[in-house]
Structures are given as structure tokens and as C-alpha cells.
C-alpha positions as CSV (number, residue, x, y, z in Angstrom):
1,M,51.3,-40.9,-3.1
2,A,54.2,-42.1,-2.0
3,I,55.1,-39.9,1.2
4,R,59.1,-38.9,0.4
5,I,62.4,-39.9,3.0
6,G,64.9,-37.6,3.1
7,L,67.9,-40.2,5.5
8,V,70.5,-37.9,7.1
9,G,73.3,-40.5,8.3
10,T,74.1,-44.1,6.7
11,G,75.8,-45.5,9.5
12,T,74.6,-49.0,11.2
13,V,70.9,-47.4,12.1
14,G,70.9,-46.2,8.8
15,G,72.2,-49.1,7.0
16,G,68.9,-50.6,8.6
17,C,66.5,-47.9,7.3
18,I,67.5,-48.6,4.3
19,D,66.7,-52.7,4.0
20,I,63.9,-52.3,5.9
21,I,62.1,-49.7,3.1
22,N,63.8,-51.9,0.5
23,K,62.8,-54.8,2.1
24,H,59.5,-54.2,3.1
25,R,58.2,-51.1,0.9
26,D,55.7,-53.3,-1.2
27,A,54.2,-55.0,2.3
28,F,53.9,-51.7,3.9
29,V,51.6,-51.0,1.0
30,R,49.7,-53.7,0.8
31,H,49.0,-54.1,4.5
32,Y,48.8,-50.5,5.4
33,G,48.5,-48.5,2.5
34,I,51.2,-46.6,3.1
35,D,54.1,-46.4,0.6
36,V,57.1,-44.7,1.7
37,E,59.8,-43.6,-1.3
38,L,63.5,-43.5,-0.2
39,A,64.2,-39.7,-2.3
40,A,67.7,-39.2,-0.9
41,V,70.3,-40.4,1.4
42,C,73.3,-38.1,2.9
43,S,76.9,-38.9,4.4
44,L,80.2,-37.9,4.3
45,S,80.9,-41.2,1.8
46,D,78.8,-43.2,-0.4
47,A,80.3,-46.1,0.8
48,E,77.6,-46.9,3.1
49,A,74.7,-45.7,0.2
50,K,76.6,-48.0,-2.3
51,A,76.4,-51.2,0.0
52,H,72.8,-50.8,0.4
53,G,72.0,-50.4,-3.3
54,V,71.5,-46.6,-2.7
55,G,74.2,-45.0,-4.2
56,H,72.2,-43.0,-7.2
57,L,70.3,-41.1,-4.3
58,F,73.4,-39.7,-2.8
59,T,74.0,-36.6,-1.3
60,D,77.1,-35.3,0.6
61,D,75.2,-32.4,1.6
62,F,72.3,-32.1,3.8
63,H,70.7,-29.0,2.8
64,N,70.1,-31.3,-0.6
65,I,67.4,-32.3,1.7
66,I,66.4,-30.2,3.6
67,N,65.6,-28.1,1.1
68,D,64.1,-30.3,-1.6
69,P,60.2,-29.6,-1.4
70,A,59.1,-32.8,-2.9
71,I,60.8,-33.9,0.6
72,D,58.1,-35.1,3.5
73,I,60.2,-36.9,6.3
74,V,63.8,-36.3,6.8
75,I,65.3,-39.1,9.2
76,E,68.3,-38.1,11.3
77,L,70.8,-40.3,12.1
78,I,74.0,-39.0,12.4
79,G,74.2,-38.4,16.3
80,G,75.7,-35.7,18.3
81,T,74.7,-32.2,19.3
82,T,76.1,-30.1,16.9
83,I,75.3,-30.8,13.1
84,A,72.6,-32.9,13.8
85,K,70.6,-30.2,15.9
86,T,71.7,-28.1,12.7
87,V,70.0,-30.6,10.5
88,V,66.8,-30.8,12.8
89,L,66.0,-27.6,13.3
90,E,66.4,-26.7,9.6
91,A,64.7,-29.8,8.4
92,L,61.4,-28.4,10.6
93,R,61.9,-24.7,9.7
94,A,62.1,-25.8,6.3
95,G,58.4,-27.5,6.8
96,K,59.7,-31.1,6.6
97,N,58.6,-33.7,9.5
98,V,61.4,-35.2,11.4
99,V,62.4,-38.9,13.0
100,T,65.1,-39.0,15.3
101,A,67.0,-41.4,17.2
102,N,69.5,-38.6,19.1
103,K,69.2,-39.5,22.4
104,A,71.8,-36.4,23.4
105,L,70.0,-34.0,21.1
106,M,66.9,-34.7,22.7
107,A,68.2,-34.7,26.6
108,T,69.8,-31.5,25.8
109,S,67.7,-29.7,23.8
110,G,64.8,-31.6,23.2
111,Q,62.7,-28.2,24.5
112,E,64.0,-26.3,21.5
113,V,63.0,-28.7,18.9
114,M,59.7,-29.3,20.1
115,D,59.3,-25.7,20.3
116,T,60.7,-25.4,17.0
117,A,58.4,-28.3,15.9
118,E,55.2,-26.1,16.8
119,A,56.4,-23.3,15.6
120,A,56.5,-24.7,12.2
121,G,53.1,-26.7,12.7
122,K,55.4,-30.3,12.2
123,T,56.4,-33.1,14.1
124,V,59.0,-34.6,15.3
125,L,59.4,-38.2,16.7
126,F,62.3,-39.8,18.8
127,G,60.8,-43.8,19.5
128,A,64.3,-44.8,18.7
129,S,66.2,-42.5,21.3
130,V,65.5,-45.2,23.9
131,G,65.4,-48.4,24.1
132,G,66.5,-49.3,20.4
133,G,63.1,-51.9,19.5
134,I,62.0,-51.5,22.9
135,P,58.6,-49.9,22.5
136,I,58.5,-47.3,25.2
137,I,58.1,-43.8,24.2
138,G,55.1,-44.4,22.1
139,P,53.4,-46.4,24.9
140,L,54.1,-43.4,27.5
141,K,52.9,-40.5,24.9
142,H,49.9,-42.8,24.3
143,S,48.9,-45.9,25.8
144,L,50.0,-45.1,29.5
145,I,48.4,-41.3,29.4
146,A,45.2,-42.6,31.8
147,N,47.7,-43.1,34.4
148,Q,49.9,-40.9,36.4
149,I,53.1,-42.7,36.3
150,E,54.9,-42.8,39.5
151,S,58.3,-44.6,38.3
152,V,60.4,-45.0,35.6
153,T,63.3,-47.4,36.4
154,G,65.0,-49.5,33.4
155,I,68.3,-51.4,32.2
156,V,69.1,-49.0,29.3
157,N,72.5,-49.5,28.1
158,G,73.5,-53.0,26.7
159,T,76.7,-52.4,27.1
160,T,77.5,-52.3,30.8
161,N,74.1,-54.6,31.4
162,Y,76.9,-57.4,29.1
163,M,79.5,-56.2,31.4
164,L,78.4,-56.8,34.6
165,T,76.7,-60.1,33.5
166,R,80.1,-61.8,31.9
167,M,81.4,-60.7,35.9
168,A,78.6,-61.7,37.6
169,D,78.4,-65.2,36.2
170,N,81.9,-65.7,34.5
171,G,83.8,-63.8,37.4
172,M,85.5,-62.0,34.5
173,S,87.2,-58.5,35.5
174,Y,86.1,-55.3,34.4
175,D,89.1,-55.0,32.0
176,E,88.1,-58.4,30.8
177,A,84.7,-57.7,30.4
178,L,85.1,-54.7,28.7
179,A,87.9,-55.9,26.2
180,E,85.4,-58.8,25.6
181,A,82.4,-56.3,25.5
182,Q,84.5,-54.5,22.6
183,A,85.5,-57.1,20.6
184,Q,82.3,-57.7,20.5
185,G,81.3,-54.6,19.6
186,F,79.2,-53.7,21.9
187,A,81.8,-51.6,23.4
188,E,83.4,-48.1,21.7
189,A,87.2,-47.9,21.5
190,N,86.1,-44.9,23.9
191,P,83.8,-46.2,26.1
192,S,83.0,-43.7,28.6
193,A,79.4,-42.6,27.1
194,D,78.3,-46.1,28.5
195,V,80.4,-47.3,31.4
196,D,80.2,-43.6,33.2
197,G,76.6,-43.9,32.9
198,F,76.2,-41.1,30.6
199,D,74.5,-42.5,27.4
200,A,71.4,-44.0,30.3
201,A,71.3,-40.5,31.7
202,A,70.3,-38.8,28.2
203,K,68.1,-41.7,28.1
204,I,66.4,-41.4,31.5
205,A,66.2,-38.0,31.1
206,I,63.9,-37.9,28.2
207,L,61.9,-40.7,30.4
208,A,61.4,-38.6,32.7
209,S,60.1,-35.5,30.9
210,I,58.0,-37.8,29.2
211,A,56.5,-39.8,31.9
212,F,56.4,-37.1,34.5
213,N,55.2,-34.4,32.1
214,S,58.2,-32.0,33.5
215,R,61.2,-30.9,31.8
216,V,64.2,-33.4,32.3
217,A,67.5,-32.0,30.8
218,M,70.6,-34.3,31.4
219,D,72.4,-32.3,33.3
220,D,69.7,-32.5,36.0
221,V,70.6,-36.8,36.5
222,Y,73.2,-37.8,39.1
223,T,75.1,-39.7,37.5
224,R,77.4,-42.6,38.3
225,G,79.0,-45.3,36.2
226,I,80.3,-49.1,36.9
227,T,84.3,-48.3,36.8
228,N,84.4,-49.0,40.4
229,I,82.1,-52.3,40.9
230,T,84.3,-55.5,40.8
231,T,83.7,-59.4,41.3
232,T,84.0,-58.9,45.0
233,D,81.3,-56.5,45.2
234,L,78.7,-58.7,42.3
235,D,79.7,-61.7,45.1
236,A,78.5,-59.9,48.2
237,A,75.4,-59.1,46.3
238,R,75.1,-62.5,45.7
239,E,75.2,-63.9,48.9
240,M,72.7,-61.0,49.8
241,G,70.4,-62.1,47.8
242,Y,70.5,-59.3,45.4
243,A,71.8,-58.5,41.9
244,V,73.6,-55.7,40.6
245,K,72.9,-53.5,37.5
246,L,73.7,-50.2,36.5
247,L,69.9,-48.8,36.6
248,A,68.2,-45.8,35.3
249,I,65.9,-43.9,37.4
250,A,63.1,-41.2,38.1
251,H,60.4,-41.7,40.5
252,R,57.8,-38.6,41.1
253,T,57.7,-37.9,44.9
254,D,56.3,-35.4,47.3
255,S,58.7,-32.7,46.6
256,G,59.7,-33.4,42.8
257,I,61.4,-35.2,40.6
258,D,64.1,-38.2,41.7
259,V,66.0,-39.1,38.7
260,R,69.3,-40.7,38.8
261,V,71.8,-43.2,36.8
262,H,74.0,-45.5,39.1
263,P,74.6,-49.1,39.9
264,T,72.2,-51.0,42.0
265,M,71.4,-53.8,43.9
266,I,68.2,-55.2,43.4
267,P,67.0,-58.2,44.8
268,Q,67.0,-61.0,42.9
269,S,63.3,-61.8,42.7
270,H,62.5,-58.2,41.1
271,Q,62.2,-58.8,37.3
272,L,64.6,-56.4,36.4
273,A,67.4,-59.1,38.1
274,T,67.3,-61.1,35.5
275,V,67.3,-59.4,32.6
276,N,71.1,-60.2,31.6
277,G,73.4,-59.6,28.5
278,V,73.1,-56.6,25.9
279,F,69.4,-56.8,26.3
280,N,67.5,-53.9,28.1
281,A,63.7,-53.3,29.9
282,I,62.4,-50.4,31.4
283,Y,60.0,-50.7,34.1
284,V,57.2,-48.4,34.5
285,V,54.5,-48.1,37.5
286,G,51.5,-46.6,37.1
287,D,48.6,-45.3,39.5
288,F,45.9,-47.5,37.6
289,V,47.8,-50.0,35.4
290,G,50.0,-50.8,38.1
291,E,53.3,-52.3,37.3
292,T,54.4,-53.1,33.5
293,M,57.9,-53.9,31.8
294,F,59.0,-53.6,28.4
295,F,61.8,-55.9,27.5
296,G,64.3,-56.1,24.1
297,E,66.9,-56.1,22.6
298,G,68.5,-52.2,23.3
299,A,70.9,-51.4,20.5
300,G,72.1,-53.1,17.0
301,A,70.9,-51.8,13.4
302,G,68.0,-53.9,13.4
303,A,66.4,-52.9,16.6
304,A,67.2,-49.3,16.5
305,A,66.6,-49.4,12.7
306,S,62.8,-50.9,13.5
307,A,62.2,-48.1,15.5
308,V,63.0,-45.4,13.8
309,M,60.7,-46.6,10.8
310,G,57.9,-47.3,13.2
311,D,57.6,-43.4,13.7
312,V,58.6,-43.1,9.5
313,L,55.5,-45.0,9.1
314,E,53.7,-43.3,12.3
315,L,54.7,-39.8,10.3
316,A,53.7,-41.1,6.8
317,R,50.2,-42.3,7.5
318,L,49.0,-38.6,9.6
319,I,50.2,-37.2,6.1
320,Q,48.3,-39.5,4.2
321,Q,45.3,-38.7,5.9
322,G,46.0,-34.8,6.0
323,V,46.5,-35.1,10.1
324,G,48.4,-32.1,11.1
325,P,50.7,-32.5,14.1
326,V,50.6,-34.8,16.6
327,V,50.4,-33.8,20.3
328,G,54.3,-32.5,20.9
329,C,56.0,-31.4,24.2
330,T,54.1,-32.5,26.8
331,C,56.1,-31.1,29.5
332,T,53.5,-28.3,30.9
333,D,54.1,-29.0,34.4
334,E,57.7,-27.7,36.3
335,L,58.4,-30.4,38.9
336,P,61.4,-29.4,40.9
337,I,64.4,-31.7,40.5
338,R,65.6,-33.8,43.9
339,T,69.3,-33.5,44.5
340,I,71.2,-36.7,45.3
341,D,71.6,-35.5,49.0
342,T,68.1,-35.7,49.5
343,L,68.3,-39.3,48.9
344,S,67.3,-41.7,51.8
345,M,67.9,-45.9,51.1
346,K,70.8,-48.4,52.2
347,Y,74.0,-48.5,50.9
348,Y,76.7,-51.2,50.4
349,I,79.9,-49.7,50.7
350,R,83.7,-51.4,50.3
351,F,86.7,-49.7,51.4
352,T,90.3,-51.3,50.7
353,V,92.1,-50.7,53.7
354,A,95.5,-51.6,55.6
355,D,95.1,-54.3,57.1
356,R,96.6,-53.0,60.8
357,P,94.4,-52.9,64.2
358,G,92.5,-50.0,65.0
359,V,91.1,-49.4,61.3
360,L,87.1,-51.1,62.2
361,A,87.0,-48.9,65.6
362,T,88.1,-45.8,63.4
363,M,85.6,-46.2,60.8
364,S,83.0,-47.4,62.5
365,Q,82.9,-44.3,65.2
366,I,83.2,-42.1,62.4
367,F,79.8,-43.8,60.6
368,A,78.1,-43.0,63.9
369,D,79.7,-39.3,64.0
370,N,78.0,-38.5,60.7
371,N,74.4,-40.5,61.4
372,V,75.0,-43.5,59.9
373,S,73.4,-46.8,61.5
374,I,75.6,-49.8,59.8
375,H,73.3,-52.9,59.3
376,S,76.7,-55.4,58.9
377,M,80.2,-55.3,58.3
378,T,82.2,-58.4,56.6
379,Q,86.0,-58.6,55.9
380,R,86.7,-60.1,52.4
381,G,90.0,-61.2,51.1
382,K,92.9,-63.2,52.6
383,S,94.3,-61.9,56.0
384,D,97.1,-62.5,54.8
385,R,97.4,-59.5,52.2
386,S,98.4,-55.9,53.2
387,N,95.2,-54.5,52.7
388,V,91.7,-56.3,52.9
389,D,88.5,-55.4,51.7
390,I,85.9,-54.1,54.1
391,V,82.1,-54.6,53.1
392,Y,79.6,-51.8,55.4
393,V,75.8,-52.4,54.1
394,T,74.1,-49.7,56.1
395,H,70.8,-48.9,57.5
396,T,68.2,-46.7,55.6
397,A,70.4,-43.5,55.7
398,L,70.9,-40.0,54.0
399,E,72.7,-39.5,51.2
400,S,74.3,-36.3,52.5
401,D,75.0,-38.2,55.6
402,V,76.9,-41.4,53.6
403,Q,78.9,-39.1,52.0
404,A,80.3,-37.1,54.9
405,A,81.0,-40.5,56.5
406,I,82.7,-41.7,53.4
407,E,84.6,-38.2,52.8
408,A,85.7,-38.3,56.4
409,I,86.8,-41.9,56.6
410,C,88.9,-41.3,53.4
411,A,90.8,-38.3,55.1
412,V,92.2,-41.0,57.4
413,P,95.4,-41.9,56.6
414,D,95.3,-46.0,55.3
415,L,91.8,-46.0,55.5
416,C,91.1,-45.5,51.7
417,E,93.5,-47.1,49.3
418,V,91.6,-47.0,46.4
419,E,88.4,-45.3,45.9
420,P,85.6,-46.6,47.5
421,S,82.8,-48.8,45.7
422,L,80.0,-47.3,47.0
423,I,76.0,-49.1,45.5
424,R,72.8,-47.8,46.6
425,V,70.2,-50.6,47.6
426,E,66.7,-50.9,46.2
427,E,64.6,-52.4,48.3
């Protein structure tokens, strides 16, 4: 029995899915006894369908797929949280199983999607929503469930990792690295989702929800991007024995879930410090399994399509075997979300200040008044400039105290010529 597939979205990832089915359909039958048939494809234009040899399956109305009783699985690959949400919810209500790679949808409306699937007696799989081709959601939902997951930390955005790698290794400025990433196709014309950290925030919301069995939405994630990072910061980090990465971090703590995205200094000896270029890696700690790391390409047609089709084949196997819906939402706990103000760690802070007497004394007093103890202070840049960079590294301090000190310093004339650069230090 062939399991019939309806594909909504024939862009980069959708085209990859079509190619996988065309190339490997016979092998799927031979090796696994799973026959998947592409029955219909939907997009705004038939150009991509024709380019991949399936123009005869094209429709420009996704309702034709949802309302086709012969279609078993709907793949949603259009992205976003508007039309895509309609496609997913209506497909479930129409009795279809759904596979999606839509991180934004699952991070903002995951509860509604999972509730709708449960009410319909159907399954939603979303393994491609985080990490591209890296198999991380499957292990969290299956292989590692004997553990209490203590933390999930990841480099989950290839664009920013590529940029930081080029800045650190080749001395590129932020603007130069961004322009190259755009020219290479790693960054969009509007790169905000990547460089401002929103893409990573959606992904860690999904991972934290699964890992801690408690709903974490994208709005719960403190998010800070890399737009203030300079080569000065990266050089200073290297000299101190650290690498700078945009990390997505989720910790289970006694007082709730600590979940955040921001530039982070990590020791050069840590496994994540060696993950460069467009590669992603996700580091998971469980109470019995200990430390594990998942590494691979996080984006691109092949990697994402591989993950989507892995979900499709898993669903097809279950349908062929007459198995009911797999375990859906496991968010049975209601752990509180810790605010960023309660964070306690070390901080790297770089100020660009006017080069005049009294500046250092004023800044030092403000830090002391706000209970922030300084581990080290260095001046970077040429002394003949009107402005210089002053770099502080704190002892362990409370986030709220650090932010109060920065605000007080920047309220003094000439002490913040540009917005300070703040990088949290994970030991």
C-alpha cells in the first residue's frame, strides 16, 4: 500500500523532499517496506514543481490537498505563522497526519497544534524545525527519555556561527562578515531573524519544551543577537582562552527554567568552541547518560529535507502498521520561567569612552555602588585616539546589578560613546 503525500511549499526544502522521493522511493520499498507516493504539490507558482519534474501534480490551492481523502500525510514547508498555521490545523482537522519544519509555528503555537492533533487522533512530527539534518528532536523524545535532562545548549544558527567564525579567524568586521554570508546564500537580505537571535530563540523554545516536559514559548526566551560584537571582543576572548558563540541555552534549575539566547564566551576546551562555519551543534546533559553532543549541518536543502523525509517515513511506517498516533505533547509539567534578572555569572563588558582623566575612577565607583566586583580591566586601542575601548571582566555577579551599573555608567556624559558590548561568560 502506497502512503500518499501532499506537499505544501516547493521552495528549497520542498524541492529537496521531491528529489529524495524521486531518487530513493524504490530503495525505501526494498529496504524498509515503505512506499511513499507524492500525490500533489502546492505553491504560488508551478515553476519549482516543473523544475523538479512534478508539474503534473501541481495545484495552487492547498485546500485541494487537505480535502483529498486519498492523501495520508501533509507536509507543510511554507513557513511563517499565518497561512502555514491554517494549513497545519486544517490538515489535522481533516484527518491528515502532518510533518512540518516550521520552527516559528511550533515555538509560538505549539500547544494549539499539539492539542488539535490529539483531538483529531493524528500525529504531528517536526524534527526538521531544529538543527536541520541533525537528529535532535527524535532522541529527546525517544532515546533519552529515561533521563531527566538537566541542560540543552546549542549553536543552532548557521548564519551567525559563520559570521563569528570569519570575524574571529580572518579579522573581518561585522559588516564584512554579514555581506559575505549574504553573498554565499547563508544570510537573507533582511538578516534580522538570524543576527538578532530570533531564529535561535524559536529553536531553543522547542528544545526546552521537549527536554523539560514543560511548555516554553518563544516569548519566554531572553534574546540578544550579535550586532554589537566586534573583532576587539573576539580578540580579547581569544587572549583570555575563550571563544565567542551565539548560544541557545536552556537549564533546568531548582527555581525553574533558565532559557536564553545571547553571545557567550565559552572555554576553548569546550566541544562547542570548535564548531565553526555554518555547522550547528547541540549539547545535552542528562542525569544518567551524562554529556552528549549532536553535530552536523543545520541548514540547506539537503539537510532539512533529510529531516523532513525522516519524519515522513516514520509516519508512513506507523500508518502501514495500523499504529495510532504516537506520543504527542509531553508538556505535562508547568515549570516557571526564570527571568534574565536572576542570572548569576561572569560578564565581559566593553565600553567605548572618551579618553580623559577620571573616567576609570568614575566607572569603578559605579560598579562598586552596584555590587559588581571587577576581576580585570584593560584598555584596548591606540592612546592617540579621542575614544578608547575599556574592557571589564567581572567576578560572578547578578544580572540585574550588572545592568544597573551599565545604565548608570551610560547616564554619565562621555562614558558611552556607543552602546556597550556585553558578553556573558559560561565556565
